[in-house]
HTML snippet that shows the backbone in 3Dmol.js (N, CA, C, O; Angstrom):
<script src="https://3Dmol.org/build/3Dmol-min.js"></script>
<div id="view" style="width:600px;height:400px;position:relative"></div>
<script>
const pdb = `
ATOM      1  N   PRO A   1      27.740 -10.181 -12.410  1.00  0.00           N
ATOM      2  CA  PRO A   1      27.577  -8.878 -13.301  1.00  0.00           C
ATOM      3  C   PRO A   1      26.672  -7.751 -13.136  1.00  0.00           C
ATOM      4  O   PRO A   1      26.264  -7.269 -14.193  1.00  0.00           O
ATOM      5  N   GLU A   2      26.301  -7.268 -12.156  1.00  0.00           N
ATOM      6  CA  GLU A   2      26.036  -5.731 -11.218  1.00  0.00           C
ATOM      7  C   GLU A   2      26.698  -5.189 -10.761  1.00  0.00           C
ATOM      8  O   GLU A   2      26.342  -4.290 -10.000  1.00  0.00           O
ATOM      9  N   ALA A   3      27.556  -5.372 -10.918  1.00  0.00           N
ATOM     10  CA  ALA A   3      29.052  -4.468 -10.774  1.00  0.00           C
ATOM     11  C   ALA A   3      29.543  -4.112 -11.919  1.00  0.00           C
ATOM     12  O   ALA A   3      30.111  -3.027 -12.040  1.00  0.00           O
ATOM     13  N   VAL A   4      29.327  -5.408 -13.460  1.00  0.00           N
ATOM     14  CA  VAL A   4      29.651  -4.503 -14.677  1.00  0.00           C
ATOM     15  C   VAL A   4      29.587  -3.269 -14.872  1.00  0.00           C
ATOM     16  O   VAL A   4      30.009  -2.894 -13.778  1.00  0.00           O
ATOM     17  N   GLN A   5      29.284  -1.922 -15.692  1.00  0.00           N
ATOM     18  CA  GLN A   5      28.885  -1.059 -15.978  1.00  0.00           C
ATOM     19  C   GLN A   5      28.985  -0.924 -17.611  1.00  0.00           C
ATOM     20  O   GLN A   5      30.059  -0.865 -18.209  1.00  0.00           O
ATOM     21  N   TRP A   6      27.846  -0.890 -18.162  1.00  0.00           N
ATOM     22  CA  TRP A   6      28.083  -1.235 -19.611  1.00  0.00           C
ATOM     23  C   TRP A   6      27.791   0.433 -20.357  1.00  0.00           C
ATOM     24  O   TRP A   6      27.090   1.221 -19.723  1.00  0.00           O
ATOM     25  N   VAL A   7      28.361   0.836 -21.662  1.00  0.00           N
ATOM     26  CA  VAL A   7      28.780   2.528 -21.723  1.00  0.00           C
ATOM     27  C   VAL A   7      28.231   2.108 -23.438  1.00  0.00           C
ATOM     28  O   VAL A   7      28.733   1.045 -23.804  1.00  0.00           O
ATOM     29  N   ASP A   8      27.410   2.697 -24.380  1.00  0.00           N
ATOM     30  CA  ASP A   8      26.989   2.415 -25.606  1.00  0.00           C
ATOM     31  C   ASP A   8      27.918   2.892 -26.411  1.00  0.00           C
ATOM     32  O   ASP A   8      27.427   2.710 -27.525  1.00  0.00           O
ATOM     33  N   THR A   9      28.833   3.332 -26.541  1.00  0.00           N
ATOM     34  CA  THR A   9      29.998   4.547 -26.781  1.00  0.00           C
ATOM     35  C   THR A   9      29.390   4.957 -27.870  1.00  0.00           C
ATOM     36  O   THR A   9      29.580   6.068 -28.364  1.00  0.00           O
ATOM     37  N   ALA A  10      28.641   4.123 -28.312  1.00  0.00           N
ATOM     38  CA  ALA A  10      27.788   4.457 -30.059  1.00  0.00           C
ATOM     39  C   ALA A  10      27.117   5.920 -29.951  1.00  0.00           C
ATOM     40  O   ALA A  10      27.253   7.079 -30.343  1.00  0.00           O
ATOM     41  N   ALA A  11      26.419   5.207 -29.269  1.00  0.00           N
ATOM     42  CA  ALA A  11      24.571   6.405 -28.134  1.00  0.00           C
ATOM     43  C   ALA A  11      25.207   7.803 -27.617  1.00  0.00           C
ATOM     44  O   ALA A  11      24.512   8.782 -27.348  1.00  0.00           O
ATOM     45  N   LEU A  12      26.900   7.762 -27.491  1.00  0.00           N
ATOM     46  CA  LEU A  12      26.734   8.366 -26.560  1.00  0.00           C
ATOM     47  C   LEU A  12      27.621   9.474 -26.951  1.00  0.00           C
ATOM     48  O   LEU A  12      28.044  10.362 -26.210  1.00  0.00           O
ATOM     49  N   ASN A  13      27.986   9.218 -28.949  1.00  0.00           N
ATOM     50  CA  ASN A  13      29.318  10.236 -29.481  1.00  0.00           C
ATOM     51  C   ASN A  13      30.667   9.922 -29.627  1.00  0.00           C
ATOM     52  O   ASN A  13      31.420  10.108 -30.583  1.00  0.00           O
ATOM     53  N   VAL A  14      30.914   9.274 -28.224  1.00  0.00           N
ATOM     54  CA  VAL A  14      32.355   9.149 -27.676  1.00  0.00           C
ATOM     55  C   VAL A  14      32.988   8.233 -29.105  1.00  0.00           C
ATOM     56  O   VAL A  14      32.739   7.178 -29.688  1.00  0.00           O
ATOM     57  N   ASP A  15      33.922   9.352 -29.211  1.00  0.00           N
ATOM     58  CA  ASP A  15      35.194   8.233 -30.781  1.00  0.00           C
ATOM     59  C   ASP A  15      35.998   7.655 -30.398  1.00  0.00           C
ATOM     60  O   ASP A  15      36.496   7.999 -29.326  1.00  0.00           O
ATOM     61  N   MET A  16      36.356   6.834 -30.898  1.00  0.00           N
ATOM     62  CA  MET A  16      37.256   5.616 -30.662  1.00  0.00           C
ATOM     63  C   MET A  16      38.193   5.705 -29.804  1.00  0.00           C
ATOM     64  O   MET A  16      38.242   4.796 -28.976  1.00  0.00           O
ATOM     65  N   PHE A  17      39.018   6.590 -29.739  1.00  0.00           N
ATOM     66  CA  PHE A  17      40.406   7.351 -28.841  1.00  0.00           C
ATOM     67  C   PHE A  17      39.861   7.000 -27.205  1.00  0.00           C
ATOM     68  O   PHE A  17      40.400   6.060 -26.621  1.00  0.00           O
ATOM     69  N   HIS A  18      39.143   7.529 -26.745  1.00  0.00           N
ATOM     70  CA  HIS A  18      38.326   7.612 -25.639  1.00  0.00           C
ATOM     71  C   HIS A  18      37.826   6.883 -25.662  1.00  0.00           C
ATOM     72  O   HIS A  18      38.135   6.296 -24.625  1.00  0.00           O
ATOM     73  N   ALA A  19      37.059   6.272 -26.198  1.00  0.00           N
ATOM     74  CA  ALA A  19      36.217   4.593 -25.760  1.00  0.00           C
ATOM     75  C   ALA A  19      37.830   3.406 -25.183  1.00  0.00           C
ATOM     76  O   ALA A  19      37.949   2.761 -24.142  1.00  0.00           O
ATOM     77  N   ALA A  20      38.746   3.529 -26.284  1.00  0.00           N
ATOM     78  CA  ALA A  20      39.713   2.715 -26.586  1.00  0.00           C
ATOM     79  C   ALA A  20      40.575   2.833 -24.891  1.00  0.00           C
ATOM     80  O   ALA A  20      41.057   1.861 -24.309  1.00  0.00           O
ATOM     81  N   ASP A  21      40.582   4.670 -24.227  1.00  0.00           N
ATOM     82  CA  ASP A  21      40.762   4.287 -22.486  1.00  0.00           C
ATOM     83  C   ASP A  21      39.936   4.099 -21.110  1.00  0.00           C
ATOM     84  O   ASP A  21      40.222   4.304 -19.930  1.00  0.00           O
ATOM     85  N   MET A  22      38.278   3.406 -22.072  1.00  0.00           N
ATOM     86  CA  MET A  22      37.182   2.958 -21.101  1.00  0.00           C
ATOM     87  C   MET A  22      37.682   1.284 -20.368  1.00  0.00           C
ATOM     88  O   MET A  22      37.757   0.691 -19.292  1.00  0.00           O
ATOM     89  N   GLN A  23      37.939   1.105 -21.921  1.00  0.00           N
ATOM     90  CA  GLN A  23      38.083  -0.331 -21.953  1.00  0.00           C
ATOM     91  C   GLN A  23      38.593  -1.021 -20.929  1.00  0.00           C
ATOM     92  O   GLN A  23      39.308  -0.169 -20.403  1.00  0.00           O
ATOM     93  N   GLN A  24      38.730  -2.233 -20.141  1.00  0.00           N
ATOM     94  CA  GLN A  24      39.307  -2.656 -18.892  1.00  0.00           C
ATOM     95  C   GLN A  24      40.846  -3.520 -20.467  1.00  0.00           C
ATOM     96  O   GLN A  24      40.784  -3.788 -21.667  1.00  0.00           O
ATOM     97  N   ASP A  25      42.056  -3.611 -19.249  1.00  0.00           N
ATOM     98  CA  ASP A  25      43.076  -4.619 -20.017  1.00  0.00           C
ATOM     99  C   ASP A  25      42.619  -6.279 -19.285  1.00  0.00           C
ATOM    100  O   ASP A  25      42.418  -6.559 -18.103  1.00  0.00           O
ATOM    101  N   LEU A  26      42.565  -7.178 -20.542  1.00  0.00           N
ATOM    102  CA  LEU A  26      41.919  -8.574 -19.954  1.00  0.00           C
ATOM    103  C   LEU A  26      43.128  -8.756 -20.830  1.00  0.00           C
ATOM    104  O   LEU A  26      42.788  -8.995 -21.988  1.00  0.00           O
ATOM    105  N   SER A  27      44.283  -8.724 -20.673  1.00  0.00           N
ATOM    106  CA  SER A  27      45.327  -9.047 -21.502  1.00  0.00           C
ATOM    107  C   SER A  27      46.088 -10.013 -19.871  1.00  0.00           C
ATOM    108  O   SER A  27      46.515 -11.129 -20.165  1.00  0.00           O
ATOM    109  N   ALA A  28      46.136  -9.885 -19.367  1.00  0.00           N
ATOM    110  CA  ALA A  28      46.539 -10.097 -17.439  1.00  0.00           C
ATOM    111  C   ALA A  28      45.772 -11.268 -17.337  1.00  0.00           C
ATOM    112  O   ALA A  28      46.341 -12.196 -16.764  1.00  0.00           O
ATOM    113  N   ALA A  29      44.639 -11.470 -17.739  1.00  0.00           N
ATOM    114  CA  ALA A  29      44.079 -12.833 -17.348  1.00  0.00           C
ATOM    115  C   ALA A  29      44.489 -14.164 -17.983  1.00  0.00           C
ATOM    116  O   ALA A  29      44.803 -14.009 -19.163  1.00  0.00           O
ATOM    117  N   PRO A  30      44.547 -14.973 -17.704  1.00  0.00           N
ATOM    118  CA  PRO A  30      45.147 -15.732 -17.677  1.00  0.00           C
ATOM    119  C   PRO A  30      43.987 -16.367 -19.181  1.00  0.00           C
ATOM    120  O   PRO A  30      42.811 -16.007 -19.139  1.00  0.00           O
ATOM    121  N   CYS A  31      44.276 -16.924 -19.923  1.00  0.00           N
ATOM    122  CA  CYS A  31      43.692 -17.687 -20.980  1.00  0.00           C
ATOM    123  C   CYS A  31      42.902 -18.932 -21.141  1.00  0.00           C
ATOM    124  O   CYS A  31      42.564 -19.368 -22.242  1.00  0.00           O
ATOM    125  N   ASP A  32      42.621 -19.486 -20.013  1.00  0.00           N
ATOM    126  CA  ASP A  32      41.629 -20.053 -19.448  1.00  0.00           C
ATOM    127  C   ASP A  32      41.011 -19.737 -18.428  1.00  0.00           C
ATOM    128  O   ASP A  32      40.643 -20.749 -17.830  1.00  0.00           O
ATOM    129  N   ALA A  33      40.681 -18.693 -17.875  1.00  0.00           N
ATOM    130  CA  ALA A  33      39.822 -17.963 -16.973  1.00  0.00           C
ATOM    131  C   ALA A  33      39.282 -17.579 -17.761  1.00  0.00           C
ATOM    132  O   ALA A  33      38.161 -17.324 -17.322  1.00  0.00           O
ATOM    133  N   LEU A  34      39.378 -17.207 -19.302  1.00  0.00           N
ATOM    134  CA  LEU A  34      37.971 -16.823 -20.291  1.00  0.00           C
ATOM    135  C   LEU A  34      37.724 -18.167 -21.047  1.00  0.00           C
ATOM    136  O   LEU A  34      37.835 -17.951 -22.254  1.00  0.00           O
ATOM    137  N   ARG A  35      37.517 -19.085 -20.865  1.00  0.00           N
ATOM    138  CA  ARG A  35      37.271 -20.561 -21.331  1.00  0.00           C
ATOM    139  C   ARG A  35      35.730 -20.608 -20.831  1.00  0.00           C
ATOM    140  O   ARG A  35      35.456 -20.605 -19.631  1.00  0.00           O
ATOM    141  N   PHE A  36      35.037 -20.638 -21.548  1.00  0.00           N
ATOM    142  CA  PHE A  36      33.273 -21.394 -20.916  1.00  0.00           C
ATOM    143  C   PHE A  36      32.740 -21.630 -21.947  1.00  0.00           C
ATOM    144  O   PHE A  36      32.968 -21.359 -23.125  1.00  0.00           O
ATOM    145  N   LYS A  37      31.969 -22.185 -21.394  1.00  0.00           N
ATOM    146  CA  LYS A  37      30.912 -23.340 -23.084  1.00  0.00           C
ATOM    147  C   LYS A  37      29.478 -22.580 -22.431  1.00  0.00           C
ATOM    148  O   LYS A  37      29.216 -22.006 -21.374  1.00  0.00           O
ATOM    149  N   VAL A  38      28.948 -22.820 -23.310  1.00  0.00           N
ATOM    150  CA  VAL A  38      27.328 -22.140 -23.068  1.00  0.00           C
ATOM    151  C   VAL A  38      26.850 -22.661 -24.396  1.00  0.00           C
ATOM    152  O   VAL A  38      27.563 -23.108 -25.294  1.00  0.00           O
ATOM    153  N   PRO A  39      24.823 -22.473 -24.389  1.00  0.00           N
ATOM    154  CA  PRO A  39      24.152 -23.399 -25.544  1.00  0.00           C
ATOM    155  C   PRO A  39      24.584 -22.832 -27.182  1.00  0.00           C
ATOM    156  O   PRO A  39      24.950 -21.674 -27.384  1.00  0.00           O
ATOM    157  N   ARG A  40      24.488 -23.658 -28.044  1.00  0.00           N
ATOM    158  CA  ARG A  40      24.854 -22.492 -29.810  1.00  0.00           C
ATOM    159  C   ARG A  40      23.377 -21.831 -29.069  1.00  0.00           C
ATOM    160  O   ARG A  40      23.478 -20.686 -28.627  1.00  0.00           O
ATOM    161  N   ALA A  41      22.095 -22.504 -28.941  1.00  0.00           N
ATOM    162  CA  ALA A  41      21.025 -21.514 -29.149  1.00  0.00           C
ATOM    163  C   ALA A  41      21.285 -20.093 -28.142  1.00  0.00           C
ATOM    164  O   ALA A  41      20.827 -19.153 -28.793  1.00  0.00           O
ATOM    165  N   PHE A  42      21.772 -19.640 -26.977  1.00  0.00           N
ATOM    166  CA  PHE A  42      22.088 -18.657 -27.012  1.00  0.00           C
ATOM    167  C   PHE A  42      23.806 -17.986 -27.250  1.00  0.00           C
ATOM    168  O   PHE A  42      24.222 -17.145 -26.453  1.00  0.00           O
ATOM    169  N   VAL A  43      24.438 -18.335 -28.090  1.00  0.00           N
ATOM    170  CA  VAL A  43      24.874 -17.951 -28.763  1.00  0.00           C
ATOM    171  C   VAL A  43      24.260 -16.302 -30.272  1.00  0.00           C
ATOM    172  O   VAL A  43      24.687 -15.192 -30.591  1.00  0.00           O
ATOM    173  N   GLU A  44      23.174 -17.164 -30.651  1.00  0.00           N
ATOM    174  CA  GLU A  44      22.446 -17.149 -31.578  1.00  0.00           C
ATOM    175  C   GLU A  44      21.570 -16.027 -31.222  1.00  0.00           C
ATOM    176  O   GLU A  44      21.234 -15.048 -31.887  1.00  0.00           O
ATOM    177  N   LEU A  45      21.249 -16.416 -29.925  1.00  0.00           N
ATOM    178  CA  LEU A  45      20.006 -15.917 -29.721  1.00  0.00           C
ATOM    179  C   LEU A  45      20.843 -14.120 -29.619  1.00  0.00           C
ATOM    180  O   LEU A  45      20.381 -13.144 -30.209  1.00  0.00           O
ATOM    181  N   GLY A  46      22.052 -14.094 -28.775  1.00  0.00           N
ATOM    182  CA  GLY A  46      22.721 -12.922 -28.644  1.00  0.00           C
ATOM    183  C   GLY A  46      22.864 -12.213 -29.641  1.00  0.00           C
ATOM    184  O   GLY A  46      22.332 -11.108 -29.533  1.00  0.00           O
ATOM    185  N   GLU A  47      23.780 -12.569 -31.313  1.00  0.00           N
ATOM    186  CA  GLU A  47      23.686 -11.940 -32.553  1.00  0.00           C
ATOM    187  C   GLU A  47      22.294 -11.250 -32.605  1.00  0.00           C
ATOM    188  O   GLU A  47      22.124 -10.070 -32.913  1.00  0.00           O
ATOM    189  N   VAL A  48      21.514 -11.957 -32.333  1.00  0.00           N
ATOM    190  CA  VAL A  48      20.020 -11.015 -32.757  1.00  0.00           C
ATOM    191  C   VAL A  48      19.830 -10.081 -31.382  1.00  0.00           C
ATOM    192  O   VAL A  48      19.353  -8.988 -31.686  1.00  0.00           O
ATOM    193  N   ALA A  49      20.048 -10.209 -30.125  1.00  0.00           N
ATOM    194  CA  ALA A  49      19.774  -9.139 -29.023  1.00  0.00           C
ATOM    195  C   ALA A  49      20.917  -7.887 -29.361  1.00  0.00           C
ATOM    196  O   ALA A  49      20.709  -6.695 -29.133  1.00  0.00           O
ATOM    197  N   CYS A  50      21.516  -8.160 -29.647  1.00  0.00           N
ATOM    198  CA  CYS A  50      22.499  -7.476 -29.916  1.00  0.00           C
ATOM    199  C   CYS A  50      22.251  -5.919 -31.147  1.00  0.00           C
ATOM    200  O   CYS A  50      22.726  -4.841 -31.508  1.00  0.00           O
ATOM    201  N   ARG A  51      21.530  -6.555 -31.270  1.00  0.00           N
ATOM    202  CA  ARG A  51      21.498  -5.701 -32.630  1.00  0.00           C
ATOM    203  C   ARG A  51      19.446  -4.604 -32.290  1.00  0.00           C
ATOM    204  O   ARG A  51      18.718  -3.853 -32.939  1.00  0.00           O
ATOM    205  N   HIS A  52      19.454  -5.211 -31.009  1.00  0.00           N
ATOM    206  CA  HIS A  52      17.999  -4.464 -30.470  1.00  0.00           C
ATOM    207  C   HIS A  52      18.399  -3.585 -29.324  1.00  0.00           C
ATOM    208  O   HIS A  52      18.973  -3.757 -28.248  1.00  0.00           O
ATOM    209  N   SER A  53      17.604  -2.065 -30.302  1.00  0.00           N
ATOM    210  CA  SER A  53      18.407  -0.669 -29.852  1.00  0.00           C
ATOM    211  C   SER A  53      17.716  -0.274 -28.206  1.00  0.00           C
ATOM    212  O   SER A  53      17.456   0.880 -27.866  1.00  0.00           O
ATOM    213  N   SER A  54      17.493  -1.548 -27.290  1.00  0.00           N
ATOM    214  CA  SER A  54      17.872  -1.213 -25.798  1.00  0.00           C
ATOM    215  C   SER A  54      19.119  -1.226 -25.256  1.00  0.00           C
ATOM    216  O   SER A  54      19.967  -2.110 -25.380  1.00  0.00           O
ATOM    217  N   PRO A  55      19.242   0.469 -24.247  1.00  0.00           N
ATOM    218  CA  PRO A  55      20.044   0.526 -24.103  1.00  0.00           C
ATOM    219  C   PRO A  55      21.185  -0.558 -22.922  1.00  0.00           C
ATOM    220  O   PRO A  55      22.398  -0.490 -22.728  1.00  0.00           O
ATOM    221  N   GLN A  56      20.204  -1.414 -22.382  1.00  0.00           N
ATOM    222  CA  GLN A  56      20.001  -2.582 -21.605  1.00  0.00           C
ATOM    223  C   GLN A  56      20.718  -3.893 -22.137  1.00  0.00           C
ATOM    224  O   GLN A  56      20.964  -4.768 -21.307  1.00  0.00           O
ATOM    225  N   ARG A  57      21.099  -4.108 -23.575  1.00  0.00           N
ATOM    226  CA  ARG A  57      21.444  -5.309 -24.068  1.00  0.00           C
ATOM    227  C   ARG A  57      22.081  -5.534 -23.412  1.00  0.00           C
ATOM    228  O   ARG A  57      21.823  -6.019 -22.310  1.00  0.00           O
ATOM    229  N   PHE A  58      23.311  -5.226 -23.905  1.00  0.00           N
ATOM    230  CA  PHE A  58      24.457  -5.770 -22.638  1.00  0.00           C
ATOM    231  C   PHE A  58      24.594  -6.009 -21.407  1.00  0.00           C
ATOM    232  O   PHE A  58      25.365  -6.897 -21.044  1.00  0.00           O
ATOM    233  N   ALA A  59      23.873  -5.262 -20.510  1.00  0.00           N
ATOM    234  CA  ALA A  59      23.802  -5.836 -19.409  1.00  0.00           C
ATOM    235  C   ALA A  59      22.993  -7.082 -19.515  1.00  0.00           C
ATOM    236  O   ALA A  59      23.442  -8.191 -19.225  1.00  0.00           O
ATOM    237  N   LEU A  60      21.868  -6.875 -19.912  1.00  0.00           N
ATOM    238  CA  LEU A  60      21.303  -8.165 -20.143  1.00  0.00           C
ATOM    239  C   LEU A  60      21.591  -9.490 -20.215  1.00  0.00           C
ATOM    240  O   LEU A  60      21.068 -10.488 -19.718  1.00  0.00           O
ATOM    241  N   LEU A  61      22.772  -9.264 -21.120  1.00  0.00           N
ATOM    242  CA  LEU A  61      23.153 -10.878 -22.371  1.00  0.00           C
ATOM    243  C   LEU A  61      24.253 -11.041 -21.198  1.00  0.00           C
ATOM    244  O   LEU A  61      24.556 -12.149 -20.755  1.00  0.00           O
ATOM    245  N   TYR A  62      24.761  -9.967 -20.788  1.00  0.00           N
ATOM    246  CA  TYR A  62      26.005 -10.544 -19.838  1.00  0.00           C
ATOM    247  C   TYR A  62      25.241 -11.601 -18.944  1.00  0.00           C
ATOM    248  O   TYR A  62      24.980 -12.780 -19.184  1.00  0.00           O
ATOM    249  N   ARG A  63      24.973 -10.849 -17.884  1.00  0.00           N
ATOM    250  CA  ARG A  63      24.032 -11.365 -16.863  1.00  0.00           C
ATOM    251  C   ARG A  63      23.911 -12.587 -17.375  1.00  0.00           C
ATOM    252  O   ARG A  63      24.679 -13.509 -17.100  1.00  0.00           O
ATOM    253  N   LEU A  64      22.628 -12.696 -18.400  1.00  0.00           N
ATOM    254  CA  LEU A  64      22.266 -14.588 -19.030  1.00  0.00           C
ATOM    255  C   LEU A  64      23.781 -15.400 -19.292  1.00  0.00           C
ATOM    256  O   LEU A  64      24.095 -16.586 -19.189  1.00  0.00           O
ATOM    257  N   LEU A  65      24.375 -14.450 -19.592  1.00  0.00           N
ATOM    258  CA  LEU A  65      25.894 -15.466 -19.979  1.00  0.00           C
ATOM    259  C   LEU A  65      26.794 -15.722 -18.401  1.00  0.00           C
ATOM    260  O   LEU A  65      27.119 -16.863 -18.075  1.00  0.00           O
ATOM    261  N   TRP A  66      27.030 -14.850 -17.769  1.00  0.00           N
ATOM    262  CA  TRP A  66      26.951 -15.525 -16.124  1.00  0.00           C
ATOM    263  C   TRP A  66      26.124 -16.154 -15.168  1.00  0.00           C
ATOM    264  O   TRP A  66      26.302 -16.014 -13.958  1.00  0.00           O
ATOM    265  N   ARG A  67      25.049 -16.978 -15.760  1.00  0.00           N
ATOM    266  CA  ARG A  67      24.433 -17.466 -15.087  1.00  0.00           C
ATOM    267  C   ARG A  67      24.321 -18.409 -15.927  1.00  0.00           C
ATOM    268  O   ARG A  67      23.784 -19.362 -15.363  1.00  0.00           O
ATOM    269  N   LEU A  68      24.499 -18.578 -16.737  1.00  0.00           N
ATOM    270  CA  LEU A  68      24.463 -19.814 -17.824  1.00  0.00           C
ATOM    271  C   LEU A  68      25.958 -20.523 -17.195  1.00  0.00           C
ATOM    272  O   LEU A  68      26.108 -21.252 -16.215  1.00  0.00           O
ATOM    273  N   VAL A  69      26.613 -20.179 -17.835  1.00  0.00           N
ATOM    274  CA  VAL A  69      27.923 -20.562 -17.326  1.00  0.00           C
ATOM    275  C   VAL A  69      27.950 -21.169 -15.119  1.00  0.00           C
ATOM    276  O   VAL A  69      28.324 -22.278 -14.736  1.00  0.00           O
ATOM    277  N   HIS A  70      27.548 -20.254 -14.375  1.00  0.00           N
ATOM    278  CA  HIS A  70      27.037 -20.759 -12.663  1.00  0.00           C
ATOM    279  C   HIS A  70      26.152 -21.399 -12.410  1.00  0.00           C
ATOM    280  O   HIS A  70      26.101 -22.304 -11.577  1.00  0.00           O
ATOM    281  N   GLU A  71      25.031 -20.866 -13.356  1.00  0.00           N
ATOM    282  CA  GLU A  71      23.536 -21.703 -13.309  1.00  0.00           C
ATOM    283  C   GLU A  71      23.151 -22.949 -14.359  1.00  0.00           C
ATOM    284  O   GLU A  71      21.955 -22.938 -14.651  1.00  0.00           O
ATOM    285  N   PRO A  72      24.107 -24.272 -15.133  1.00  0.00           N
ATOM    286  CA  PRO A  72      23.779 -24.730 -16.440  1.00  0.00           C
ATOM    287  C   PRO A  72      22.425 -24.756 -16.232  1.00  0.00           C
ATOM    288  O   PRO A  72      21.826 -24.313 -17.213  1.00  0.00           O
ATOM    289  N   ALA A  73      21.496 -25.206 -15.069  1.00  0.00           N
ATOM    290  CA  ALA A  73      19.946 -25.936 -15.279  1.00  0.00           C
ATOM    291  C   ALA A  73      19.322 -24.699 -15.797  1.00  0.00           C
ATOM    292  O   ALA A  73      18.101 -24.708 -15.638  1.00  0.00           O
ATOM    293  N   LEU A  74      19.537 -24.210 -16.061  1.00  0.00           N
ATOM    294  CA  LEU A  74      19.105 -22.673 -16.696  1.00  0.00           C
ATOM    295  C   LEU A  74      19.064 -22.613 -18.251  1.00  0.00           C
ATOM    296  O   LEU A  74      18.275 -22.130 -19.064  1.00  0.00           O
ATOM    297  N   ARG A  75      19.870 -23.086 -18.307  1.00  0.00           N
ATOM    298  CA  ARG A  75      19.035 -23.837 -20.082  1.00  0.00           C
ATOM    299  C   ARG A  75      17.507 -24.594 -20.771  1.00  0.00           C
ATOM    300  O   ARG A  75      16.827 -24.831 -21.770  1.00  0.00           O
ATOM    301  N   HIS A  76      17.679 -24.713 -19.260  1.00  0.00           N
ATOM    302  CA  HIS A  76      15.888 -25.915 -19.000  1.00  0.00           C
ATOM    303  C   HIS A  76      14.877 -24.295 -18.372  1.00  0.00           C
ATOM    304  O   HIS A  76      14.094 -24.752 -17.539  1.00  0.00           O
ATOM    305  N   ASP A  77      14.763 -23.520 -18.421  1.00  0.00           N
ATOM    306  CA  ASP A  77      13.905 -23.215 -17.884  1.00  0.00           C
ATOM    307  C   ASP A  77      13.744 -21.486 -18.740  1.00  0.00           C
ATOM    308  O   ASP A  77      14.300 -20.401 -18.567  1.00  0.00           O
ATOM    309  N   PRO A  78      12.532 -22.077 -19.817  1.00  0.00           N
ATOM    310  CA  PRO A  78      11.970 -20.988 -20.954  1.00  0.00           C
ATOM    311  C   PRO A  78      11.128 -19.647 -20.043  1.00  0.00           C
ATOM    312  O   PRO A  78      10.717 -18.579 -20.498  1.00  0.00           O
ATOM    313  N   LEU A  79      11.057 -20.244 -18.423  1.00  0.00           N
ATOM    314  CA  LEU A  79       9.986 -18.841 -17.866  1.00  0.00           C
ATOM    315  C   LEU A  79      11.042 -18.405 -17.223  1.00  0.00           C
ATOM    316  O   LEU A  79      10.774 -17.257 -16.870  1.00  0.00           O
ATOM    317  N   ASP A  80      12.339 -18.759 -16.799  1.00  0.00           N
ATOM    318  CA  ASP A  80      13.278 -17.078 -16.318  1.00  0.00           C
ATOM    319  C   ASP A  80      12.987 -16.062 -16.558  1.00  0.00           C
ATOM    320  O   ASP A  80      12.523 -15.807 -17.670  1.00  0.00           O
ATOM    321  N   GLY A  81      13.152 -15.099 -15.601  1.00  0.00           N
ATOM    322  CA  GLY A  81      12.364 -13.817 -15.996  1.00  0.00           C
ATOM    323  C   GLY A  81      13.732 -13.218 -17.104  1.00  0.00           C
ATOM    324  O   GLY A  81      13.250 -12.595 -18.050  1.00  0.00           O
ATOM    325  N   ASP A  82      14.986 -13.281 -17.141  1.00  0.00           N
ATOM    326  CA  ASP A  82      16.044 -13.515 -17.460  1.00  0.00           C
ATOM    327  C   ASP A  82      15.838 -13.856 -18.790  1.00  0.00           C
ATOM    328  O   ASP A  82      15.762 -12.963 -19.635  1.00  0.00           O
ATOM    329  N   VAL A  83      15.691 -15.573 -19.228  1.00  0.00           N
ATOM    330  CA  VAL A  83      15.365 -15.606 -20.540  1.00  0.00           C
ATOM    331  C   VAL A  83      14.712 -15.198 -21.814  1.00  0.00           C
ATOM    332  O   VAL A  83      15.018 -15.046 -22.997  1.00  0.00           O
ATOM    333  N   MET A  84      13.016 -15.020 -20.541  1.00  0.00           N
ATOM    334  CA  MET A  84      12.118 -14.227 -21.254  1.00  0.00           C
ATOM    335  C   MET A  84      12.283 -13.073 -22.031  1.00  0.00           C
ATOM    336  O   MET A  84      11.663 -12.645 -23.004  1.00  0.00           O
ATOM    337  N   GLN A  85      13.169 -12.692 -21.453  1.00  0.00           N
ATOM    338  CA  GLN A  85      13.478 -10.750 -21.265  1.00  0.00           C
ATOM    339  C   GLN A  85      14.445 -11.028 -22.655  1.00  0.00           C
ATOM    340  O   GLN A  85      14.287 -10.428 -23.719  1.00  0.00           O
ATOM    341  N   VAL A  86      15.263 -11.856 -22.452  1.00  0.00           N
ATOM    342  CA  VAL A  86      16.237 -11.104 -23.793  1.00  0.00           C
ATOM    343  C   VAL A  86      15.438 -11.868 -25.179  1.00  0.00           C
ATOM    344  O   VAL A  86      15.579 -11.345 -26.284  1.00  0.00           O
ATOM    345  N   ARG A  87      14.660 -13.041 -25.035  1.00  0.00           N
ATOM    346  CA  ARG A  87      13.726 -13.605 -26.378  1.00  0.00           C
ATOM    347  C   ARG A  87      12.495 -12.406 -26.383  1.00  0.00           C
ATOM    348  O   ARG A  87      11.821 -12.277 -27.406  1.00  0.00           O
ATOM    349  N   LYS A  88      12.415 -12.136 -26.013  1.00  0.00           N
ATOM    350  CA  LYS A  88      11.383 -10.728 -26.516  1.00  0.00           C
ATOM    351  C   LYS A  88      12.267  -9.944 -27.628  1.00  0.00           C
ATOM    352  O   LYS A  88      11.824  -8.928 -28.163  1.00  0.00           O
TER     353      LYS A  88
END
`;
const viewer = $3Dmol.createViewer("view");
viewer.addModel(pdb, "pdb");
viewer.setStyle({}, {cartoon: {color: "spectrum"}});
viewer.zoomTo();
viewer.render();
</script>
């Protein structure tokens, strides 16, 4: 997750055509590589967190998503720093 750099194009006033150039093409990735399961509570929390004005919100959500996929027990740790931050 630390290798991904998130850019809020709306905050930068970047036009849609330039923003499209910045996106990575995922069509070459096999579909199975993009399938995983996360708790419904994460999806609901993510919907709310995406509306927050913090420029770090997408990096935090992606880091948490990555950790949930690779560390399933994280869903049961309400004192984890990332979990606490996204809930705040």
